[in-house]
N, C-alpha and C positions, 0 to 999 in steps of 0.2 A: 607195185607200191611206188615206183618212180613217178608215175603220172599224178599220184596223190600228193607227193612231195612238191612237184612242179606247180601244181595248181593251188597249193597252200592248204589242202584239206587235212594234211597230217604233217607234223614237224619231223625233221631228221632225227632229233634227239629221242624221239619215241620209238625208233626202230633200230637204233645203234646202241650197243652195249659196250662201255669201256672195258678192256681186258682186266684192268685192276679190280673193277667191281665184279666181274664175272668169275674171276679166280681169287676170291678174297682170302683164301687160306694159303696162298702161294706168295713168293717173292718175285717181283717183276724187275727185270734188268733190261734197260734199253742200251744195247751194246753190240759190237761186232764180235763174232766168234772167231778167235785166232787159231784155236787148236781143240781137238777132242781126243783125249787119251782114253781109249776104250779099256785098256788093261787096268789103269789106275782109278778109272771112273772119275775123271776130272775134266772140266771144260775151262779153257782159258779165254776170258773175254777182255775186250779193250773198249773203253768208252772215253769220251772227251769230257772235260769239265770246264769250268769258266776260266777265263784267262787269269794268270796269277801275277803278271807284272804290270807296271804302270802303263805301258803302251796299249794294253788290252787287245793285242793282236795274236799272241801266241796261245794255243790251247794246250793245256797239260793233258797228256794221254795217260789214263789210269788203266792198269792191268789188274785182273783178279782171277784167282783159280777157284772154281766152284766145284765141290763134290756133288755127285748125284747118285741116285739109285736107279732112276730111269731117265733117259734122254729122248726127247721128241724133236725130231727135225722137221720143221714145217716152213713152207713158203709164206712170206708176208705179202702185204699189198699196200698200196698207197691210193687213198681216195682222192679223186679230183673233182672239185665242185665248180671248176671253171669260173671262179669269182663269185659264185652265188653262196649265200649262207654264212 
């Protein structure tokens, strides 16, 4: 399919599904996993929020403990379009 995207026969948005749309009955958190407590079944996540002070340079780090029934550990990826698209 890469050659079809490169030649303009098909758009990238037609073959890429956002995870929020794909897993519409789930909550999606974009954060770093700090700790997984297997006994208590909790995952501690840390995410950054928008700057809170006047200087707009410091990011406030938010931590949250999430309970789970099942946890899936999967590797992520980052798409590089090399300035195209």
